C-alpha positions in Angstrom: 12.5 94.5 58.4 8.8 94.8 59.7 7.9 96.2 62.9 4.4 95.6 64.3 2.9 98.6 66.0 0.7 96.6 68.0 -1.2 93.0 68.1 -5.2 93.1 69.6 -7.3 90.1 70.4 -9.9 89.2 72.6 -7.7 90.1 75.5 -7.1 93.3 74.6 -4.3 95.3 73.0 -0.6 95.1 73.2 1.8 97.8 72.2 5.3 97.0 71.0 9.1 99.0 71.0 12.1 98.0 69.9 15.5 98.1 70.7 17.9 98.0 67.7 21.4 97.5 67.4 23.2 98.6 64.7 26.6 96.7 63.2 29.2 97.2 60.8 33.2 96.8 60.8 33.6 96.7 64.1 31.5 99.8 65.2 28.1 99.4 66.5 25.0 101.9 67.5 22.0 101.0 69.5 18.7 102.6 69.2 15.9 102.1 71.9 12.4 102.7 72.5 11.8 102.9 68.8 7.9 102.4 68.4 6.7 102.3 65.2 3.3 103.5 64.6 0.5 105.1 61.8 3.5 107.2 60.1 4.7 104.4 59.5 2.5 102.6 56.6 3.5 102.3 53.4 1.3 102.9 51.0 3.6 102.6 48.0 6.1 99.9 49.1 8.8 101.4 47.3 8.4 104.9 48.8 9.8 105.4 52.6 7.6 107.3 55.1 10.0 106.9 58.3 13.9 106.2 58.5 15.9 106.1 60.7 19.7 107.2 60.2 22.1 105.4 62.5 25.6 106.9 63.2 28.0 104.0 64.3 29.6 105.6 67.0 29.5 103.0 69.7 26.5 105.4 71.8 23.1 104.2 72.9 20.1 106.3 71.9 16.5 106.9 72.2 14.5 106.9 68.6 13.5 110.6 70.4 16.6 111.8 70.4 17.5 111.1 66.9 14.4 112.6 66.2 15.8 115.9 67.8 18.8 115.8 65.4 17.0 115.0 62.4 17.8 111.7 62.1 14.4 109.6 62.4 11.7 111.0 60.7 9.7 111.3 57.7 12.5 111.3 55.1 12.3 115.0 53.1 10.8 113.9 49.8 7.9 111.7 52.1 5.0 113.8 51.2 
């Protein structure tokens, strides 16, 4: 999946945030306010620089909430 951070043209810059819904086996997780940015850039395409873990518990959460729980951000071996 590719998430565009922004589009810039002669009319200016438009930034994007995303709502991601994950479903498997009848369970769902909705993650809102997902904001891709420069920290998501992958200079090596096979090495992740940012991950989000979706626990399928039926709840809706923001990306920021997942960050505070350690479920979103750079993977431990990203540096």
